[in-house]
C-alpha positions in Angstrom: -1.0 16.4 18.5 -3.6 16.5 15.7 -2.9 15.9 12.1 -2.8 18.9 9.7 -5.7 19.3 7.3 -5.5 17.5 4.0 -7.7 16.3 1.1 -8.5 12.6 0.8 -9.3 10.4 -2.2 -9.7 6.7 -2.4 -8.3 5.5 -5.7 -10.6 3.2 -7.6 -7.8 1.4 -9.4 -4.0 1.6 -9.9 -4.3 3.8 -13.0 -6.3 6.4 -11.0 -3.8 6.3 -8.1 -1.0 7.0 -10.5 -2.9 9.9 -12.2 -3.7 11.4 -8.8 0.0 11.2 -7.7 1.1 12.8 -11.0 -1.6 15.5 -10.7 -0.7 16.4 -7.0 3.0 15.7 -7.2 5.0 16.3 -4.0 1.9 17.4 -2.2 0.5 13.9 -2.2 1.2 10.8 -0.1 -0.1 7.3 -0.5 -2.1 5.7 2.3 -1.9 1.9 2.4 -1.9 0.5 5.9 -1.2 3.8 7.6 1.2 2.4 10.3 3.9 4.8 9.4 2.0 7.7 7.8 -0.7 8.3 10.4 1.7 8.7 13.4 3.9 11.0 11.2 0.8 13.1 10.4 -0.2 13.3 14.1 3.3 14.4 15.0 3.3 16.8 12.1 6.4 15.3 10.7 4.8 15.4 7.2 2.3 17.9 5.8 0.7 16.4 2.6 -2.0 18.3 0.9 -3.6 15.1 -0.4 -3.8 11.5 0.9 -4.5 9.0 -1.8 -5.8 5.7 -0.4 -4.6 2.6 -2.2 -5.4 0.1 0.5 -8.3 -1.5 -1.5 -6.5 -2.0 -4.8 -6.5 -5.7 -5.6 -3.9 -5.0 -8.3 -1.4 -4.5 -5.5 -2.2 -7.8 -3.7 -1.4 -11.4 -4.2 1.6 -13.5 -5.2 2.6 -15.2 -8.5 5.3 -17.5 -9.5 7.3 -16.5 -12.6 9.8 -19.2 -13.4 11.7 -19.8 -10.2 10.9 -16.4 -8.7 8.0 -15.8 -6.4 6.7 -12.2 -6.7 4.8 -10.8 -3.8 2.7 -7.7 -4.5 3.3 -4.5 -2.5 0.1 -4.6 -0.4 0.1 -8.3 0.4 -0.4 -8.9 4.1 1.3 -11.4 6.3 -2.0 -13.1 6.8 -2.5 -13.5 3.1 1.0 -15.0 2.7 0.4 -17.4 5.6 -2.7 -18.6 3.8 -1.2 -18.9 0.4 -0.7 -22.4 -1.1 1.8 -20.9 -3.5 3.9 -19.5 -0.7 3.6 -22.7 1.4 4.9 -24.8 -1.6 7.7 -22.6 -2.7 8.9 -20.4 0.3 7.3 -21.8 3.4 9.4 -19.6 5.7 7.5 -16.6 4.4 4.3 -18.1 5.8 5.6 -18.2 9.4 
């Protein structure tokens, strides 16, 4: 099957992504990696009017240590975790 038609916008930053989501409400979906959303679109299981691409937002990548807690940002990839000195020092099993 073919995906239904939709509008697309690549967010320049996290603030813009949040504004777009607020503006378009339930008619919008976030596109990050696309492994779940794209098949759902092609099978017509979801019919968003807008796709807001957040894949390039650096604000949603990386990891940081806060006290004894390692925070991993939402768009961090397995590859990034495998290459992170911070992950290797504090939670090496995450790097496997």
